[in-house]
C-alpha positions, 0 to 999 in steps of 0.5 A: 583334434585341435580347436582354433579359435579364430577371427577372419584375417587375424593372426589366427590365419597364421596358425591355420596356415600351419595347421594346413601345411602340416595336414592336422586335424582341427576345427575352428571357433569364431571369436566375433570380433563385432560382438568383442567376444574376445573380451568374454569370460569363455575366450579369456579363460583360454587367452586371458590377454583377450587377443586372438589366436587360441589353440585348444590342445590335448595339453590345454589351451595355448596362446601367443602366435609364436608359441603355438607354431613352436609347439605345433612344430615340435609336437609333430616334427614338422615345418622347423629344424628339430631340436638339437639339429643344424640351423635350429638356433638360426630359425629361432632367433628369426622366428622370435624377431618376427613374433617379438620385433616385427609383428610387435611394431606392426601391431603398434602402427595398425593401432597408433592411436593407442600408442602415440600419446595424442592425436598431435603425436600421431603423424610423427609416431606412425612415421617413426614406426613405419621407418623401423618396420622397414628396417626389420623387413630389410633384416628379414629380406637379407636373411631369406635371400640366403635361402636357408632350409627353414625359410625358402619359397619351395619348402614352407616352415612355420616362419614362412607361415608367419611371414606371409600374413604379415606381408599382407596385412602391411598392404592393407592396414592401417587402411587410411595409411597403407600405401607406404609399403612396396613389396617389390622393395623386398624381392626375397620376401616377394618370392616367399609370399608369391610361393606361399599363396599358391599352396593348398594351405593358402587357398583353403584359408582363402576360401574359409576366410574370404581372402581372395585369390592373390592373398599375399602378393596383391592382397584385397580386404577380407569378405569372410563367410562368418565374422569380421576381420576388424 
């Protein structure tokens, strides 16, 4: 049994999707962002960085979304090419690109006030970050257009579990500047998102976290039964 420490519509959604796709038994524990629970000692003992998610496993707690996905795929032999098999290297480079480059720049955009240095620098900083993200998306879209076995609309992987929520959040955040993103400009990613949101895993996540019916292609802000997305 796994325990997923989560907040609605946070990076924990990525891990929830993978757990659901794998059919693994897990429980959830709310990290209440309104109370800054991620900064409290109990949570910091699981993730010393104070970021969401953390996953309790029989081998101890895990943090970092990409690491959790990779560990689960290797532990259970699902949703990724196995080690030393064809496609493993290509899968790994795109998983890490998604985690270390695309997702990292998205966080910078969503919390630009923390990184820009000054209020006067915010517009230029945000514009430059959006341009980088658009470039990242173009690269991922070109990869996905080739439909490798580990990134296809008809065969979910831990990478597609990662990409679909990122697509969602680009359409929603930052709340005062989300209109720049057009999923139609990235047809291969649109196909991934459209397929993913109809799957049982996404429907279960949408119900649990109050995400609405078209959670990736036409997302709405979360209305969760518990906790807060921000």
